[in-house]
A tleap script that builds the chain and sets N, CA, C and O, in Angstrom:
source leaprc.protein.ff14SB
mol = sequence {
  NMET GLY MET ASP VAL VAL ILE LEU SER PRO
  GLU THR GLU GLU PHE LEU ARG GLN LEU ASP
  GLY LEU SER ASN ASN SER LEU ILE HIE ARG
  ASN GLU VAL SER ILE LEU LEU GLU LEU SER
  GLY ARG HIE ASP ARG LYS THR GLN LEU ALA
  GLU LEU ALA PHE GLY ALA LYS PHE CYS TRP
  ASN LEU PHE SER VAL MET LYS ARG ILE GLY
  PRO GLY ALA LYS GLY TYR GLU HIE LEU MET
  SER GLU TYR ASN GLU ASN VAL VAL LYS VAL
  ILE SER SER LEU LYS GLY LEU LEU GLY PRO
  SER PRO ASP GLU VAL ARG LYS GLN PHE GLU
  GLU LYS PHE PHE ILE ASN THR GLN THR SER
  LEU GLN ALA GLN ILE GLU LEU PHE HIE ASP
  ILE SER TRP ILE LYS ASN TRP SER ILE ASP
  HIE LYS SER ASP THR PRO CALA
}
set mol.1.N position { 2.759 13.869 3.381 }
set mol.1.CA position { 1.924 14.740 4.173 }
set mol.1.C position { 2.737 15.737 4.955 }
set mol.1.O position { 3.771 15.386 5.523 }
set mol.2.N position { 2.286 16.981 4.997 }
set mol.2.CA position { 3.063 18.027 5.592 }
set mol.2.C position { 2.857 18.196 7.088 }
set mol.2.O position { 3.238 19.227 7.643 }
set mol.3.N position { 2.250 17.186 7.774 }
set mol.3.CA position { 2.064 17.320 9.188 }
set mol.3.C position { 3.406 17.296 9.919 }
set mol.3.O position { 3.470 17.686 11.085 }
set mol.4.N position { 4.447 16.861 9.282 }
set mol.4.CA position { 5.769 16.773 9.938 }
set mol.4.C position { 6.413 18.151 10.211 }
set mol.4.O position { 7.531 18.225 10.722 }
set mol.5.N position { 5.679 19.263 9.858 }
set mol.5.CA position { 6.173 20.537 10.161 }
set mol.5.C position { 6.183 20.849 11.659 }
set mol.5.O position { 6.811 21.814 12.094 }
set mol.6.N position { 5.486 20.031 12.436 }
set mol.6.CA position { 5.454 20.161 13.878 }
set mol.6.C position { 6.376 19.058 14.467 }
set mol.6.O position { 6.087 17.864 14.382 }
set mol.7.N position { 7.475 19.511 15.054 }
set mol.7.CA position { 8.503 18.606 15.574 }
set mol.7.C position { 8.059 18.299 17.031 }
set mol.7.O position { 7.745 19.192 17.818 }
set mol.8.N position { 8.054 16.958 17.341 }
set mol.8.CA position { 7.587 16.459 18.614 }
set mol.8.C position { 8.668 16.489 19.697 }
set mol.8.O position { 9.829 16.163 19.449 }
set mol.9.N position { 8.272 16.874 20.860 }
set mol.9.CA position { 9.146 16.891 22.015 }
set mol.9.C position { 9.275 15.473 22.536 }
set mol.9.O position { 8.430 14.630 22.236 }
set mol.10.N position { 10.275 15.202 23.281 }
set mol.10.CA position { 10.457 13.832 23.910 }
set mol.10.C position { 9.183 13.523 24.823 }
set mol.10.O position { 8.732 12.380 24.887 }
set mol.11.N position { 8.666 14.509 25.474 }
set mol.11.CA position { 7.519 14.276 26.308 }
set mol.11.C position { 6.296 13.839 25.514 }
set mol.11.O position { 5.551 12.953 25.932 }
set mol.12.N position { 6.102 14.477 24.358 }
set mol.12.CA position { 5.000 14.060 23.467 }
set mol.12.C position { 5.202 12.671 22.964 }
set mol.12.O position { 4.262 11.876 22.940 }
set mol.13.N position { 6.435 12.344 22.548 }
set mol.13.CA position { 6.818 10.975 22.051 }
set mol.13.C position { 6.513 9.953 23.105 }
set mol.13.O position { 5.982 8.886 22.798 }
set mol.14.N position { 6.845 10.259 24.376 }
set mol.14.CA position { 6.645 9.334 25.429 }
set mol.14.C position { 5.177 9.125 25.713 }
set mol.14.O position { 4.741 7.993 25.922 }
set mol.15.N position { 4.412 10.188 25.724 }
set mol.15.CA position { 2.965 10.071 25.942 }
set mol.15.C position { 2.330 9.265 24.809 }
set mol.15.O position { 1.463 8.432 25.072 }
set mol.16.N position { 2.746 9.492 23.530 }
set mol.16.CA position { 2.239 8.683 22.458 }
set mol.16.C position { 2.488 7.174 22.646 }
set mol.16.O position { 1.626 6.342 22.365 }
set mol.17.N position { 3.691 6.860 23.128 }
set mol.17.CA position { 3.954 5.472 23.457 }
set mol.17.C position { 3.021 4.970 24.457 }
set mol.17.O position { 2.549 3.840 24.328 }
set mol.18.N position { 2.707 5.737 25.470 }
set mol.18.CA position { 1.768 5.317 26.524 }
set mol.18.C position { 0.331 5.102 25.894 }
set mol.18.O position { -0.368 4.136 26.201 }
set mol.19.N position { -0.048 6.052 25.009 }
set mol.19.CA position { -1.323 5.875 24.345 }
set mol.19.C position { -1.403 4.681 23.487 }
set mol.19.O position { -2.424 3.996 23.432 }
set mol.20.N position { -0.285 4.415 22.786 }
set mol.20.CA position { -0.219 3.189 21.910 }
set mol.20.C position { -0.456 1.959 22.766 }
set mol.20.O position { -1.217 1.074 22.374 }
set mol.21.N position { 0.185 1.884 23.939 }
set mol.21.CA position { 0.062 0.724 24.772 }
set mol.21.C position { -1.358 0.628 25.344 }
set mol.21.O position { -1.931 -0.461 25.364 }
set mol.22.N position { -1.925 1.717 25.799 }
set mol.22.CA position { -3.248 1.749 26.373 }
set mol.22.C position { -4.310 1.348 25.334 }
set mol.22.O position { -5.287 0.671 25.653 }
set mol.23.N position { -4.089 1.785 24.080 }
set mol.23.CA position { -5.087 1.579 23.013 }
set mol.23.C position { -4.824 0.303 22.223 }
set mol.23.O position { -5.531 0.011 21.259 }
set mol.24.N position { -3.814 -0.454 22.624 }
set mol.24.CA position { -3.394 -1.658 21.894 }
set mol.24.C position { -3.069 -1.287 20.417 }
set mol.24.O position { -3.462 -1.994 19.490 }
set mol.25.N position { -2.375 -0.209 20.238 }
set mol.25.CA position { -1.937 0.312 18.970 }
set mol.25.C position { -3.122 0.547 18.018 }
set mol.25.O position { -3.004 0.275 16.823 }
set mol.26.N position { -4.233 1.034 18.511 }
set mol.26.CA position { -5.461 1.210 17.675 }
set mol.26.C position { -5.626 2.652 17.204 }
set mol.26.O position { -6.677 2.969 16.647 }
set mol.27.N position { -4.646 3.551 17.394 }
set mol.27.CA position { -4.766 4.909 16.917 }
set mol.27.C position { -4.736 4.983 15.434 }
set mol.27.O position { -3.728 4.609 14.834 }
set mol.28.N position { -5.782 5.444 14.798 }
set mol.28.CA position { -5.895 5.503 13.369 }
set mol.28.C position { -5.194 6.733 12.803 }
set mol.28.O position { -4.538 6.672 11.763 }
set mol.29.N position { -5.350 7.866 13.519 }
set mol.29.CA position { -4.807 9.159 13.143 }
set mol.29.C position { -3.716 9.591 14.157 }
set mol.29.O position { -3.735 10.693 14.706 }
set mol.30.N position { -2.819 8.705 14.358 }
set mol.30.CA position { -1.728 8.938 15.417 }
set mol.30.C position { -0.979 10.190 15.129 }
set mol.30.O position { -0.678 10.929 16.066 }
set mol.31.N position { -0.659 10.483 13.915 }
set mol.31.CA position { 0.140 11.669 13.521 }
set mol.31.C position { -0.655 12.934 13.955 }
set mol.31.O position { -0.074 13.854 14.531 }
set mol.32.N position { -1.912 12.975 13.694 }
set mol.32.CA position { -2.717 14.151 14.054 }
set mol.32.C position { -2.872 14.289 15.564 }
set mol.32.O position { -2.874 15.401 16.091 }
set mol.33.N position { -3.005 13.134 16.277 }
set mol.33.CA position { -3.090 13.202 17.716 }
set mol.33.C position { -1.771 13.695 18.319 }
set mol.33.O position { -1.757 14.382 19.341 }
set mol.34.N position { -0.657 13.326 17.656 }
set mol.34.CA position { 0.680 13.794 18.102 }
set mol.34.C position { 0.760 15.300 18.001 }
set mol.34.O position { 1.293 15.965 18.890 }
set mol.35.N position { 0.224 15.841 16.904 }
set mol.35.CA position { 0.266 17.299 16.700 }
set mol.35.C position { -0.586 17.985 17.792 }
set mol.35.O position { -0.154 18.983 18.369 }
set mol.36.N position { -1.735 17.480 18.063 }
set mol.36.CA position { -2.611 18.065 19.125 }
set mol.36.C position { -1.915 18.101 20.453 }
set mol.36.O position { -1.933 19.102 21.170 }
set mol.37.N position { -1.282 16.952 20.775 }
set mol.37.CA position { -0.539 16.818 22.012 }
set mol.37.C position { 0.606 17.813 22.097 }
set mol.37.O position { 0.794 18.478 23.116 }
set mol.38.N position { 1.356 17.905 21.032 }
set mol.38.CA position { 2.491 18.806 20.983 }
set mol.38.C position { 2.043 20.285 21.128 }
set mol.38.O position { 2.609 21.064 21.895 }
set mol.39.N position { 1.043 20.604 20.382 }
set mol.39.CA position { 0.558 22.000 20.457 }
set mol.39.C position { -0.003 22.345 21.845 }
set mol.39.O position { 0.178 23.469 22.314 }
set mol.40.N position { -0.670 21.411 22.496 }
set mol.40.CA position { -1.181 21.731 23.779 }
set mol.40.C position { -0.107 21.932 24.780 }
set mol.40.O position { -0.203 22.831 25.615 }
set mol.41.N position { 0.948 21.103 24.731 }
set mol.41.CA position { 2.080 21.318 25.572 }
set mol.41.C position { 2.919 22.564 25.318 }
set mol.41.O position { 3.360 23.244 26.244 }
set mol.42.N position { 3.121 22.835 24.051 }
set mol.42.CA position { 3.912 23.943 23.650 }
set mol.42.C position { 3.303 25.294 23.931 }
set mol.42.O position { 4.005 26.255 24.245 }
set mol.43.N position { 1.964 25.361 23.814 }
set mol.43.CA position { 1.310 26.608 23.941 }
set mol.43.C position { 0.401 26.718 25.247 }
set mol.43.O position { -0.529 27.521 25.324 }
set mol.44.N position { 0.735 25.890 26.208 }
set mol.44.CA position { 0.059 25.916 27.475 }
set mol.44.C position { -1.438 25.816 27.341 }
set mol.44.O position { -2.189 26.638 27.867 }
set mol.45.N position { -1.870 24.760 26.601 }
set mol.45.CA position { -3.323 24.578 26.326 }
set mol.45.C position { -3.749 23.186 26.810 }
set mol.45.O position { -4.586 22.534 26.186 }
set mol.46.N position { -3.175 22.749 27.904 }
set mol.46.CA position { -3.539 21.361 28.388 }
set mol.46.C position { -4.944 21.312 28.886 }
set mol.46.O position { -5.579 20.260 28.809 }
set mol.47.N position { -5.473 22.414 29.403 }
set mol.47.CA position { -6.888 22.392 29.796 }
set mol.47.C position { -7.779 22.261 28.607 }
set mol.47.O position { -8.789 21.560 28.665 }
set mol.48.N position { -7.431 22.928 27.505 }
set mol.48.CA position { -8.194 22.772 26.240 }
set mol.48.C position { -8.108 21.396 25.760 }
set mol.48.O position { -9.107 20.874 25.263 }
set mol.49.N position { -6.946 20.726 25.867 }
set mol.49.CA position { -6.775 19.368 25.425 }
set mol.49.C position { -7.654 18.469 26.247 }
set mol.49.O position { -8.285 17.566 25.696 }
set mol.50.N position { -7.724 18.676 27.540 }
set mol.50.CA position { -8.550 17.855 28.440 }
set mol.50.C position { -9.993 17.987 28.088 }
set mol.50.O position { -10.743 17.010 28.096 }
set mol.51.N position { -10.398 19.231 27.768 }
set mol.51.CA position { -11.824 19.426 27.357 }
set mol.51.C position { -12.133 18.796 26.066 }
set mol.51.O position { -13.204 18.216 25.890 }
set mol.52.N position { -11.170 18.898 25.096 }
set mol.52.CA position { -11.315 18.251 23.788 }
set mol.52.C position { -11.439 16.740 23.983 }
set mol.52.O position { -12.307 16.102 23.388 }
set mol.53.N position { -10.587 16.187 24.798 }
set mol.53.CA position { -10.617 14.697 24.985 }
set mol.53.C position { -11.941 14.261 25.625 }
set mol.53.O position { -12.476 13.223 25.237 }
set mol.54.N position { -12.484 15.005 26.581 }
set mol.54.CA position { -13.762 14.745 27.168 }
set mol.54.C position { -14.859 14.759 26.060 }
set mol.54.O position { -15.665 13.835 25.947 }
set mol.55.N position { -14.848 15.828 25.266 }
set mol.55.CA position { -15.931 15.977 24.240 }
set mol.55.C position { -15.789 14.893 23.168 }
set mol.55.O position { -16.788 14.337 22.713 }
set mol.56.N position { -14.566 14.595 22.769 }
set mol.56.CA position { -14.313 13.499 21.731 }
set mol.56.C position { -14.798 12.183 22.237 }
set mol.56.O position { -15.432 11.423 21.505 }
set mol.57.N position { -14.505 11.898 23.502 }
set mol.57.CA position { -14.909 10.593 24.077 }
set mol.57.C position { -16.437 10.553 24.150 }
set mol.57.O position { -17.032 9.508 23.886 }
set mol.58.N position { -17.082 11.661 24.500 }
set mol.58.CA position { -18.523 11.684 24.623 }
set mol.58.C position { -19.114 11.408 23.202 }
set mol.58.O position { -20.025 10.593 23.056 }
set mol.59.N position { -18.591 12.083 22.192 }
set mol.59.CA position { -19.046 11.872 20.843 }
set mol.59.C position { -18.829 10.458 20.375 }
set mol.59.O position { -19.694 9.874 19.723 }
set mol.60.N position { -17.646 9.885 20.711 }
set mol.60.CA position { -17.344 8.518 20.294 }
set mol.60.C position { -18.311 7.558 20.924 }
set mol.60.O position { -18.789 6.633 20.266 }
set mol.61.N position { -18.614 7.765 22.219 }
set mol.61.CA position { -19.521 6.931 22.942 }
set mol.61.C position { -20.966 6.990 22.338 }
set mol.61.O position { -21.625 5.971 22.131 }
set mol.62.N position { -21.403 8.237 22.074 }
set mol.62.CA position { -22.675 8.433 21.432 }
set mol.62.C position { -22.748 7.675 20.096 }
set mol.62.O position { -23.688 6.924 19.836 }
set mol.63.N position { -21.748 7.895 19.280 }
set mol.63.CA position { -21.684 7.240 17.980 }
set mol.63.C position { -21.756 5.742 18.119 }
set mol.63.O position { -22.484 5.087 17.373 }
set mol.64.N position { -21.004 5.176 19.075 }
set mol.64.CA position { -21.006 3.754 19.272 }
set mol.64.C position { -22.423 3.238 19.664 }
set mol.64.O position { -22.859 2.194 19.180 }
set mol.65.N position { -23.104 3.959 20.515 }
set mol.65.CA position { -24.458 3.530 20.874 }
set mol.65.C position { -25.381 3.629 19.707 }
set mol.65.O position { -26.178 2.714 19.497 }
set mol.66.N position { -25.324 4.746 18.883 }
set mol.66.CA position { -26.168 4.865 17.737 }
set mol.66.C position { -25.930 3.746 16.722 }
set mol.66.O position { -26.865 3.221 16.117 }
set mol.67.N position { -24.654 3.397 16.555 }
set mol.67.CA position { -24.308 2.323 15.644 }
set mol.67.C position { -24.908 1.000 16.110 }
set mol.67.O position { -25.426 0.211 15.319 }
set mol.68.N position { -24.815 0.778 17.484 }
set mol.68.CA position { -25.306 -0.471 18.021 }
set mol.68.C position { -26.844 -0.600 17.936 }
set mol.68.O position { -27.359 -1.666 17.602 }
set mol.69.N position { -27.573 0.499 18.242 }
set mol.69.CA position { -29.039 0.373 18.277 }
set mol.69.C position { -29.684 0.577 16.904 }
set mol.69.O position { -30.772 0.060 16.652 }
set mol.70.N position { -29.023 1.324 16.018 }
set mol.70.CA position { -29.540 1.476 14.632 }
set mol.70.C position { -30.582 2.613 14.559 }
set mol.70.O position { -31.202 2.993 15.552 }
set mol.71.N position { -30.743 3.148 13.287 }
set mol.71.CA position { -31.613 4.279 13.097 }
set mol.71.C position { -33.124 4.161 13.511 }
set mol.71.O position { -33.789 5.142 13.843 }
set mol.72.N position { -33.583 2.949 13.465 }
set mol.72.CA position { -35.032 2.756 13.797 }
set mol.72.C position { -35.314 2.672 15.278 }
set mol.72.O position { -36.480 2.663 15.675 }
set mol.73.N position { -34.361 2.616 16.054 }
set mol.73.CA position { -34.490 2.291 17.548 }
set mol.73.C position { -35.077 3.524 18.282 }
set mol.73.O position { -34.889 4.669 17.871 }
set mol.74.N position { -35.757 3.244 19.328 }
set mol.74.CA position { -36.292 4.288 20.200 }
set mol.74.C position { -35.144 5.104 20.768 }
set mol.74.O position { -34.162 4.563 21.276 }
set mol.75.N position { -35.289 6.392 20.673 }
set mol.75.CA position { -34.259 7.294 21.232 }
set mol.75.C position { -33.143 7.661 20.258 }
set mol.75.O position { -32.306 8.510 20.561 }
set mol.76.N position { -33.131 7.023 19.092 }
set mol.76.CA position { -32.041 7.231 18.112 }
set mol.76.C position { -31.971 8.704 17.717 }
set mol.76.O position { -30.889 9.289 17.662 }
set mol.77.N position { -33.141 9.300 17.440 }
set mol.77.CA position { -33.153 10.670 16.947 }
set mol.77.C position { -32.616 11.618 18.008 }
set mol.77.O position { -31.909 12.570 17.681 }
set mol.78.N position { -32.939 11.373 19.274 }
set mol.78.CA position { -32.386 12.188 20.352 }
set mol.78.C position { -30.874 12.054 20.433 }
set mol.78.O position { -30.165 13.041 20.630 }
set mol.79.N position { -30.386 10.832 20.281 }
set mol.79.CA position { -28.933 10.606 20.331 }
set mol.79.C position { -28.255 11.314 19.141 }
set mol.79.O position { -27.190 11.915 19.286 }
set mol.80.N position { -28.890 11.228 17.981 }
set mol.80.CA position { -28.388 11.895 16.805 }
set mol.80.C position { -28.303 13.412 17.004 }
set mol.80.O position { -27.309 14.030 16.622 }
set mol.81.N position { -29.248 13.962 17.548 }
set mol.81.CA position { -29.356 15.383 17.858 }
set mol.81.C position { -28.228 15.791 18.874 }
set mol.81.O position { -27.536 16.792 18.690 }
set mol.82.N position { -28.091 15.001 19.901 }
set mol.82.CA position { -27.045 15.256 20.864 }
set mol.82.C position { -25.673 15.085 20.269 }
set mol.82.O position { -24.774 15.871 20.571 }
set mol.83.N position { -25.479 14.079 19.429 }
set mol.83.CA position { -24.242 13.860 18.766 }
set mol.83.C position { -23.877 15.039 17.847 }
set mol.83.O position { -22.751 15.531 17.909 }
set mol.84.N position { -24.792 15.491 17.012 }
set mol.84.CA position { -24.506 16.622 16.123 }
set mol.84.C position { -24.181 17.872 16.895 }
set mol.84.O position { -23.270 18.601 16.505 }
set mol.85.N position { -24.873 18.151 17.960 }
set mol.85.CA position { -24.649 19.284 18.859 }
set mol.85.C position { -23.239 19.290 19.430 }
set mol.85.O position { -22.570 20.323 19.442 }
set mol.86.N position { -22.802 18.162 19.891 }
set mol.86.CA position { -21.488 17.978 20.484 }
set mol.86.C position { -20.363 17.933 19.453 }
set mol.86.O position { -19.247 18.375 19.725 }
set mol.87.N position { -20.655 17.405 18.289 }
set mol.87.CA position { -19.623 17.482 17.222 }
set mol.87.C position { -19.198 18.904 16.947 }
set mol.87.O position { -18.010 19.179 16.776 }
set mol.88.N position { -20.146 19.802 16.902 }
set mol.88.CA position { -19.906 21.202 16.648 }
set mol.88.C position { -18.914 21.734 17.729 }
set mol.88.O position { -17.949 22.431 17.413 }
set mol.89.N position { -19.185 21.381 19.010 }
set mol.89.CA position { -18.322 21.824 20.103 }
set mol.89.C position { -16.916 21.233 19.959 }
set mol.89.O position { -15.923 21.934 20.160 }
set mol.90.N position { -16.835 19.988 19.621 }
set mol.90.CA position { -15.515 19.311 19.540 }
set mol.90.C position { -14.695 19.896 18.390 }
set mol.90.O position { -13.489 20.107 18.512 }
set mol.91.N position { -15.364 20.148 17.293 }
set mol.91.CA position { -14.698 20.703 16.091 }
set mol.91.C position { -14.126 22.120 16.470 }
set mol.91.O position { -13.000 22.491 16.137 }
set mol.92.N position { -15.006 22.867 17.193 }
set mol.92.CA position { -14.580 24.198 17.641 }
set mol.92.C position { -13.380 24.134 18.556 }
set mol.92.O position { -12.462 24.946 18.438 }
set mol.93.N position { -13.375 23.176 19.470 }
set mol.93.CA position { -12.260 22.915 20.367 }
set mol.93.C position { -10.958 22.566 19.563 }
set mol.93.O position { -9.872 23.099 19.790 }
set mol.94.N position { -11.174 21.646 18.630 }
set mol.94.CA position { -10.043 21.242 17.729 }
set mol.94.C position { -9.448 22.468 17.022 }
set mol.94.O position { -8.231 22.644 16.971 }
set mol.95.N position { -10.312 23.283 16.494 }
set mol.95.CA position { -9.796 24.469 15.743 }
set mol.95.C position { -9.135 25.419 16.645 }
set mol.95.O position { -8.157 26.057 16.255 }
set mol.96.N position { -9.644 25.559 17.909 }
set mol.96.CA position { -8.994 26.421 18.894 }
set mol.96.C position { -7.604 25.925 19.272 }
set mol.96.O position { -6.668 26.714 19.404 }
set mol.97.N position { -7.478 24.612 19.445 }
set mol.97.CA position { -6.181 24.053 19.743 }
set mol.97.C position { -5.151 24.196 18.600 }
set mol.97.O position { -3.950 24.341 18.825 }
set mol.98.N position { -5.677 24.149 17.383 }
set mol.98.CA position { -4.863 24.279 16.183 }
set mol.98.C position { -4.499 25.704 15.881 }
set mol.98.O position { -3.708 25.969 14.975 }
set mol.99.N position { -5.080 26.653 16.647 }
set mol.99.CA position { -4.851 28.067 16.386 }
set mol.99.C position { -3.449 28.495 16.070 }
set mol.99.O position { -3.161 29.132 15.056 }
set mol.100.N position { -2.517 28.084 17.060 }
set mol.100.CA position { -1.134 28.532 16.891 }
set mol.100.C position { -0.302 27.659 15.917 }
set mol.100.O position { 0.896 27.901 15.768 }
set mol.101.N position { -0.881 26.700 15.284 }
set mol.101.CA position { -0.162 25.796 14.414 }
set mol.101.C position { 0.121 26.431 13.062 }
set mol.101.O position { -0.522 27.412 12.687 }
set mol.102.N position { 1.088 25.874 12.325 }
set mol.102.CA position { 1.400 26.431 10.994 }
set mol.102.C position { 0.136 26.306 10.092 }
set mol.102.O position { -0.695 25.410 10.244 }
set mol.103.N position { 0.059 27.273 9.146 }
set mol.103.CA position { -1.088 27.282 8.204 }
set mol.103.C position { -1.304 25.960 7.543 }
set mol.103.O position { -2.444 25.521 7.390 }
set mol.104.N position { -0.229 25.305 7.143 }
set mol.104.CA position { -0.222 24.016 6.459 }
set mol.104.C position { -0.936 22.996 7.319 }
set mol.104.O position { -1.740 22.236 6.779 }
set mol.105.N position { -0.705 22.927 8.597 }
set mol.105.CA position { -1.303 21.936 9.513 }
set mol.105.C position { -2.770 22.234 9.594 }
set mol.105.O position { -3.584 21.324 9.441 }
set mol.106.N position { -3.140 23.460 9.826 }
set mol.106.CA position { -4.578 23.830 9.944 }
set mol.106.C position { -5.293 23.481 8.635 }
set mol.106.O position { -6.417 22.980 8.680 }
set mol.107.N position { -4.715 23.716 7.533 }
set mol.107.CA position { -5.314 23.439 6.239 }
set mol.107.C position { -5.501 21.868 6.091 }
set mol.107.O position { -6.541 21.435 5.597 }
set mol.108.N position { -4.564 21.076 6.490 }
set mol.108.CA position { -4.678 19.709 6.326 }
set mol.108.C position { -5.712 19.088 7.279 }
set mol.108.O position { -6.382 18.119 6.924 }
set mol.109.N position { -5.838 19.655 8.501 }
set mol.109.CA position { -6.909 19.127 9.407 }
set mol.109.C position { -8.247 19.576 8.739 }
set mol.109.O position { -9.200 18.799 8.691 }
set mol.110.N position { -8.306 20.785 8.248 }
set mol.110.CA position { -9.609 21.226 7.558 }
set mol.110.C position { -10.001 20.305 6.539 }
set mol.110.O position { -11.140 19.838 6.534 }
set mol.111.N position { -9.086 19.984 5.614 }
set mol.111.CA position { -9.404 19.088 4.483 }
set mol.111.C position { -9.670 17.696 4.881 }
set mol.111.O position { -10.461 17.006 4.238 }
set mol.112.N position { -9.026 17.244 5.942 }
set mol.112.CA position { -9.213 15.803 6.287 }
set mol.112.C position { -10.386 15.561 7.227 }
set mol.112.O position { -11.033 14.516 7.153 }
set mol.113.N position { -10.675 16.537 8.129 }
set mol.113.CA position { -11.687 16.256 9.138 }
set mol.113.C position { -12.924 17.200 9.201 }
set mol.113.O position { -13.953 16.829 9.765 }
set mol.114.N position { -12.820 18.377 8.638 }
set mol.114.CA position { -13.808 19.376 8.824 }
set mol.114.C position { -14.727 19.704 7.644 }
set mol.114.O position { -15.588 20.576 7.753 }
set mol.115.N position { -14.552 19.024 6.545 }
set mol.115.CA position { -15.457 19.233 5.425 }
set mol.115.C position { -16.569 18.197 5.473 }
set mol.115.O position { -16.422 17.113 6.037 }
set mol.116.N position { -17.711 18.580 4.847 }
set mol.116.CA position { -18.877 17.713 4.969 }
set mol.116.C position { -18.995 16.725 3.805 }
set mol.116.O position { -19.829 16.830 2.906 }
set mol.117.N position { -18.083 15.760 3.909 }
set mol.117.CA position { -18.107 14.623 2.967 }
set mol.117.C position { -18.114 13.320 3.744 }
set mol.117.O position { -17.750 13.284 4.919 }
set mol.118.N position { -18.523 12.270 3.094 }
set mol.118.CA position { -18.535 10.960 3.801 }
set mol.118.C position { -17.159 10.524 4.327 }
set mol.118.O position { -17.038 9.962 5.416 }
set mol.119.N position { -16.149 10.796 3.531 }
set mol.119.CA position { -14.760 10.436 3.871 }
set mol.119.C position { -14.311 11.292 5.060 }
set mol.119.O position { -13.680 10.784 5.987 }
set mol.120.N position { -14.623 12.545 5.035 }
set mol.120.CA position { -14.209 13.470 6.162 }
set mol.120.C position { -14.949 13.093 7.457 }
set mol.120.O position { -14.367 13.062 8.542 }
set mol.121.N position { -16.206 12.817 7.309 }
set mol.121.CA position { -17.021 12.456 8.522 }
set mol.121.C position { -16.505 11.153 9.090 }
set mol.121.O position { -16.456 11.030 10.314 }
set mol.122.N position { -16.119 10.181 8.304 }
set mol.122.CA position { -15.583 8.924 8.796 }
set mol.122.C position { -14.243 9.212 9.473 }
set mol.122.O position { -13.984 8.682 10.553 }
set mol.123.N position { -13.393 10.031 8.872 }
set mol.123.CA position { -12.088 10.354 9.462 }
set mol.123.C position { -12.321 11.148 10.811 }
set mol.123.O position { -11.546 11.009 11.757 }
set mol.124.N position { -13.332 11.919 10.856 }
set mol.124.CA position { -13.647 12.745 12.029 }
set mol.124.C position { -14.010 11.791 13.175 }
set mol.124.O position { -13.497 11.977 14.278 }
set mol.125.N position { -14.817 10.839 12.986 }
set mol.125.CA position { -15.201 9.920 14.075 }
set mol.125.C position { -14.002 9.022 14.500 }
set mol.125.O position { -13.841 8.660 15.666 }
set mol.126.N position { -13.198 8.697 13.510 }
set mol.126.CA position { -11.908 8.005 13.861 }
set mol.126.C position { -11.042 8.829 14.705 }
set mol.126.O position { -10.466 8.315 15.665 }
set mol.127.N position { -10.900 10.129 14.407 }
set mol.127.CA position { -10.122 11.017 15.217 }
set mol.127.C position { -10.755 11.177 16.627 }
set mol.127.O position { -10.012 11.286 17.602 }
set mol.128.N position { -12.063 11.195 16.758 }
set mol.128.CA position { -12.653 11.263 18.037 }
set mol.128.C position { -12.301 10.001 18.874 }
set mol.128.O position { -12.014 10.088 20.068 }
set mol.129.N position { -12.335 8.864 18.217 }
set mol.129.CA position { -11.919 7.629 18.875 }
set mol.129.C position { -10.484 7.739 19.370 }
set mol.129.O position { -10.174 7.376 20.504 }
set mol.130.N position { -9.626 8.238 18.512 }
set mol.130.CA position { -8.188 8.329 18.941 }
set mol.130.C position { -7.989 9.337 20.075 }
set mol.130.O position { -7.182 9.084 20.970 }
set mol.131.N position { -8.692 10.460 20.068 }
set mol.131.CA position { -8.551 11.487 21.052 }
set mol.131.C position { -9.157 10.978 22.385 }
set mol.131.O position { -8.704 11.339 23.472 }
set mol.132.N position { -10.179 10.141 22.257 }
set mol.132.CA position { -10.779 9.570 23.479 }
set mol.132.C position { -9.772 8.830 24.322 }
set mol.132.O position { -9.931 8.737 25.539 }
set mol.133.N position { -8.737 8.301 23.698 }
set mol.133.CA position { -7.700 7.539 24.478 }
set mol.133.C position { -6.941 8.474 25.418 }
set mol.133.O position { -6.386 8.036 26.426 }
set mol.134.N position { -6.919 9.802 25.070 }
set mol.134.CA position { -6.280 10.729 25.970 }
set mol.134.C position { -7.162 10.793 27.262 }
set mol.134.O position { -6.634 10.777 28.374 }
set mol.135.N position { -8.436 10.861 27.101 }
set mol.135.CA position { -9.323 10.813 28.268 }
set mol.135.C position { -9.158 9.532 29.039 }
set mol.135.O position { -9.053 9.558 30.265 }
set mol.136.N position { -9.133 8.396 28.340 }
set mol.136.CA position { -8.919 7.138 29.028 }
set mol.136.C position { -7.620 7.110 29.828 }
set mol.136.O position { -7.561 6.559 30.927 }
set mol.137.N position { -6.585 7.713 29.257 }
set mol.137.CA position { -5.312 7.807 29.974 }
set mol.137.C position { -5.510 8.649 31.240 }
set mol.137.O position { -4.994 8.309 32.305 }
set mol.138.N position { -6.252 9.734 31.116 }
set mol.138.CA position { -6.388 10.665 32.309 }
set mol.138.C position { -7.180 9.951 33.398 }
set mol.138.O position { -6.920 10.143 34.586 }
set mol.139.N position { -8.145 9.129 32.998 }
set mol.139.CA position { -8.893 8.383 34.002 }
set mol.139.C position { -7.968 7.384 34.711 }
set mol.139.O position { -7.991 7.285 35.938 }
set mol.140.N position { -7.172 6.659 33.962 }
set mol.140.CA position { -6.260 5.651 34.525 }
set mol.140.C position { -5.249 6.321 35.444 }
set mol.140.O position { -4.888 5.749 36.472 }
set mol.141.N position { -4.775 7.540 35.094 }
set mol.141.CA position { -3.740 8.201 35.829 }
set mol.141.C position { -4.216 9.267 36.800 }
set mol.141.O position { -3.412 9.927 37.459 }
set mol.142.N position { -5.562 9.435 36.887 }
set mol.142.CA position { -6.165 10.453 37.775 }
set mol.142.C position { -5.543 11.846 37.589 }
set mol.142.O position { -5.276 12.594 38.530 }
set mol.143.N position { -5.336 12.123 36.303 }
set mol.143.CA position { -4.776 13.416 35.927 }
set mol.143.C position { -5.364 13.811 34.574 }
set mol.143.O position { -5.624 12.963 33.721 }
set mol.144.N position { -5.573 15.152 34.393 }
set mol.144.CA position { -6.124 15.577 33.126 }
set mol.144.C position { -5.140 15.535 31.944 }
set mol.144.O position { -5.526 15.351 30.790 }
set mol.145.N position { -3.889 15.709 32.273 }
set mol.145.CA position { -2.883 15.798 31.211 }
set mol.145.C position { -1.643 14.998 31.593 }
set mol.145.O position { -1.407 14.703 32.765 }
set mol.146.N position { -0.845 14.651 30.555 }
set mol.146.CA position { 0.324 13.799 30.810 }
set mol.146.C position { 1.433 14.461 31.603 }
set mol.146.O position { 2.241 13.761 32.214 }
set mol.147.N position { 1.504 15.807 31.616 }
set mol.147.CA position { 2.695 16.462 32.264 }
set mol.147.C position { 2.266 17.395 33.335 }
set mol.147.O position { 3.105 18.025 33.978 }
savepdb mol mol.pdb
quit
């Protein structure tokens, strides 16, 4: 995979170690999270990263509730509508954060997370789960960003 075109700083590596510990090593798309972290630090986009983490956590929480209550439950349609609306915002934030990245990285994110297939949608919610740990970190440390 060509995601290794983004070389990680020691600060990003350290923050990833903290996320690994906080998440009990549950990051599914750790490589992609590392790229987002590195790009946010390198291009002064930590505010965008904080907004992305908030949105991803919101989507992950909505998804978890929808999964728990099931499609026939009262309020499910409203949750689904809210989820779909927020996914659009999170994907837009992701694309914005990826703006200064190499073409190869943007292409791989596009193919893995942004196309409308079952595999991509599953990977997308997994990525939201992973990014939500950035928000969890910020809550624990009372800071939006690691640096």
